[in-house]
N, C-alpha and C positions, 0 to 999 in steps of 0.2 A: 654887665653884660656879660652874656655868652661868650664863650671863648669858643674861638674855631677848631676843633678838633681831626687831628691828622694823626694815622695811624700808617706807621712803615713798615713793610714785613720782608727781613731776609732771614736765608741762613744762619749767617755770622752777623752780628751787630757787636758793640760794645759791652762786656772790657776787654774783646776781643780786638789784635790790630790786623787790618789786610786793607784790598783795596775797597769793596763792597762795604766795610763798616768806615772805615773815614770819609765814604761817599756820605751814606745814612747819617752819620753824626753831624755832616757840614748842614746839612741840609734840614737832618731838626733842631738842632740846636740855634741856626739863625730864624726859622719859621718861629723858631718859641722867646727866643731873644729881640726879634726886630720885628715879626708883625703879632707877637703875642696870643701866636697858638697855642692850644694844649697837645701836646706830640708826646707818642707813645709810640715805641721802637717794640718790635717784636722781634725775637731771634731764637734759634734752638742751642745757641751755646752759652744763652743764661739759665743761672739757677736761681736765683733769686731776685725782687725785685730791685733796681738799683736806680737812684735818680740822680744824675750828672749832666751838669750844663742846664737843670732848665728842663731837661726831658728824662722820662719815663722809659727804661730799657726792661721786660719782661720776658721772663718763657714763653713763645709761641707753642700752643698747643698744637693735637690733633684734631682731622674730623669734625664734628660737631662742635665740639668746645673750639677747636681754631676759626669757626663763622660766629660764637658766640662773643668770641673776643671782636668781632669787628664791628659790632653791634651799636648804635651812636655814635657813628665815627661821620664825620663831615665829609672829609676827603680818606682814602686810603692810595699810599704809593707801596706796588710790588715792586723788589727792587729784584730782577731777574725771573724771567719766565721758568726758570731751572729751581727759583722759590719753590720747597719741597713740598708747601701743602697748597699752588697755584692750579693742581686741579681737583681739586676738594672747594676753592674757590668759584671756579667755573661751574662746578655741577651743582653750587647752592646760589648764583649769582641774583638770582632771584628773591634771594632771602636780605641779600645787601641796597639800603635805601640810597645811598650817595655814588658818584666818579667812584671807579678806579684810573688811576695814572698807573702801567706796567713798563717798565723802564725796562727793556728788551735783553740789554746786554750780551747781543749777538741772536739772541731769538735760537734758541741753539734745543731746547726741549721740542718746542711746536715744532722744529724742522724733522727731526727724529722722531716726531710722536705726531701724522696729518690728525688724531683722534682729537687733539688736545685745539690744535688750528682752527679746523672744522666748530668746536666749540665755541671756541672765539670769534670767530667769525660772525657763527647766528648771533652774539650779543656784543658787536662789536659798537653798537651805540652805547653803553656803559662803559666803554675805556677811551682814556688817549692813551696812545701809544708811545712812548720816548727814546729816541735814539742819538745815541753822544755824537756822533760824526757823521757825514754823509760817507765818510769812507767804507763804515762798518756794513757788515755781513747783513743783519736788520737790518741798516736804512734799505739797502738795495734790496730784501726781501719783503720790503713793508710795498714798496714801491712794485715790483714785480707781481705782485698779489693784490694791487690795488687797497691796499692798505693808509687811511691816514698817518701821518707818524710828524712829531715832532721833536728836531732838532734840539738837544740843552746838552753842551759839552759839560766834563768832568774840569773839576777847578782846584787850586793851590790856597791856605792863605800864607801869600806873602810875606806879611809879619814876622808869621812863624820864623822866617829862613832871618828875615835882617835881623830880629832881634838875640837871635839866639848866641852866647858870647862862648859857650861848649870848648873846650880844644882838645876834640878827639883825639889827636894823637899821646896824647900827654896823659891825660886820663886813661888808656890802655896801654898805654908803655909802648906805641905802634914807632919802630927802630928805621923801618925802610924808606928809602927814599921817594918810594911814589907808593898810593896806593889806590888799587882797583876795586872799587866796590860794587857790590850785588844786592840787590835786596829784593825778596822776594821769599813768600811762605811756601810751603810744599805741598805741593798740586803736581795733578798730572800735568805735563805738556809746560810747566815754568823752567825746564831746560836745565836747572842746577846740573846736571850729571855731566853736562858737558863744558864744565867749566875748568875740571883736574885736565883734559886735553888739550883746550887753549892754555891752562896757566905750564903747561910741559913746551907747548910751540915757542911762550915770550921766554922762555926760559935760556931755550939755544941762542935769543939777541941782548937780553936783559937780565940782570943778576942780583938787582936791589929792589923788587917789589914785591908786595904782600896781595891776597887776592883778601879783602875780606867779605865773608857772605853772611849777610843779618835777617834773623827771620825769626817770625813768634810759632810757637805752642799751637796748634789749632785744634778741635774737635773732630779730625778729621783723619777716618782710621787707617792710609797710608803717611802719614807724617811723617813720625819714626822712622819706619821704612824706607822712601824716599829719602831721608836728611839720613839715613845710616847707610845708604849703596853709596850717597856720593864722597861722604865721608870714605870708605872704603877705597875708593878708587883716586884720592885725595892722598894716598901715605906717602911722607918723601916730598909730596908739597907741600910750597910756602902758602897754602889757601888755611885761613882765620874763619872758622866757622863760631859765631856770634848768636844766639838766643834770649829770646823776651830782653832785648833793653829797652829804659823807659825812653819814651817816645821821644823826648829833649837828644836823647846822645843819637839816635837816629837821626835826628835835622841835624847835626854835628859830624858824624861821619860824613852826608851830603856834601857839607861843608869844610871839612879836613881832607878831601879825599882828592885825587889827581882826574881823572876815569869813572865813570859808571859801565858797569858792561850788564847788561840786562839781557838775556839769551832763550828769553823766553820763545815761544813757537807756536803760541795762537792767545793772541790777543784783540780786544776791543779797544777801552780808553786807556792803556794802562798811569795813574796815576803817576808813579817813579820818575817817569819820562817829565812829569811837570815841577816834580821834586825838582830833578835833577836842574831843570830850567832857573828853577828859581832861589838854588843854590849855586847857578854860576856854572854846574858841574859838566863838562862836555858826555855825553852818551856814544855809547856804541850799544846798538840792538837790530837785529832783525826785524825784515819791514813785515809787520804783521799788525791790524788791528790800524787804528790812526795815524802812525806813526811816519807814514811818510807826509801826512802834514802840519808835524810838528818840524821845530828848526833846533840847531841848537846843538848836532849828533850829527854823528854816522848812522846810518843804516844798511844793513847788507840783505842784497836778497838771494833767493833759494830757489832752486829748480825743481823740487818736487814738494809734493804734499801726503802724508797719509791717506786713508779714508776718511778720518774725522777731521780731516784740514788741519791737522798738527802739520810746520813743515819737517821738513829730511835737513837735520841737520849734519850732512856728507863730509868728509876731511876736508872738501873744495872750503864750505862755508864756514869751518871751523877756524880754516886758515884766514879767508878773510875777515870773520871775527877778532882773530889774533892779530894780523896785520894790522888792521883799522885802531885799536888797543895799543900794539907796538908806533905807530904813526902820532899817536897825538902825545905818547910821555915823550918820545925824545925828539917831538917837535915843540919845542913850549911855544913860539910864537903862533906854531897850529893850533894848540889846544884856547889861546887864549883870544883864537879869531873864531874859532868854532863856540867856544865860549860868550863872545859878546854876538853870535848871530841868534844864541837863545836868550839875548834878551829883548828881540824885535814885539812888542805889544804886546809886553811883559805884563803890565798891571790887565790885561784881556782877559788872563786864564785865575785874576782871582777867584774867590768864591761872593767875592762883594758884587760883582758883577753880575754872577753867576745863578747865586738862590733868588732874586728877584725875576727870573724866567718859571723858577715855581712859582713862587708867588702869583706869578699872571696866569697860570693856570690854573693853578686852586681857584681864582679871584673870579671865573670864568661862568 
């Protein structure tokens, strides 16, 4: 019997590691293993074809060659309208014989380029739009423009956390009493540059902690520049930068830390907050994306955003972030209580509960 053929397209995919990569791999691998789909993932960071967990990862081509890659598929999932060949797909939509599922992930591209939105609207009958939350800007944008949208949240594999036995402190010889963990790759707006300011404020009341910042090398022009800039501001501070750790070690970092600090200034549905909850690790983050609907942490507000919608982290915001981290570190009972709140309905965030929602859409 012919397998259903699914093609997932994203700027960055496996073997790179980040939010979009994890989402695409989770959906792809589940559709292949659980539902028997033949799945190909196209990404611009892929050099040579590689098969991983039953999924073929392939370099995404451009222009007409990209359209040829989409031929003979039964379903196409585009992860983000900021996918670099999304406009190419729209201009060649008459050559696509199957339905296209578009996970908006902010709908930033179409909001900045009305001509792209107009083209999508013209061919909306060929698309199913997906938002990860009703709190997101893309969901509100769809409702304001009378566009039908399906909500499918992001998830996490809870078993990856419950089965991890690595002792992060021992493996990386961390001696400090408290570990403040921050996990994010270096893209614009991720906020790592304010970590040194938070560290300095915390140092006024705490003297036995380390901020561990974990990231992966990505094929993004400003990756190294943003990293070097943050390191430059961190001279003399106890901030440890860890790069390209194995996935299982990142999981152990969540499990072995005391507070998760997420300084990102603009988000949609950050996976790291789910990972923090899965590890029973209380988080501190700005009120961006759908973080307000999450439990198990402290979300800090802000008074203003820049013209592109990124939170402005002024001294007041940084003080509130520092204070929240300090309160969780110094109050063990508070830290435990907040972490326990994060376990509310925890099974609902497992990918096992979420991937069937994609299958239901692909089966229509």
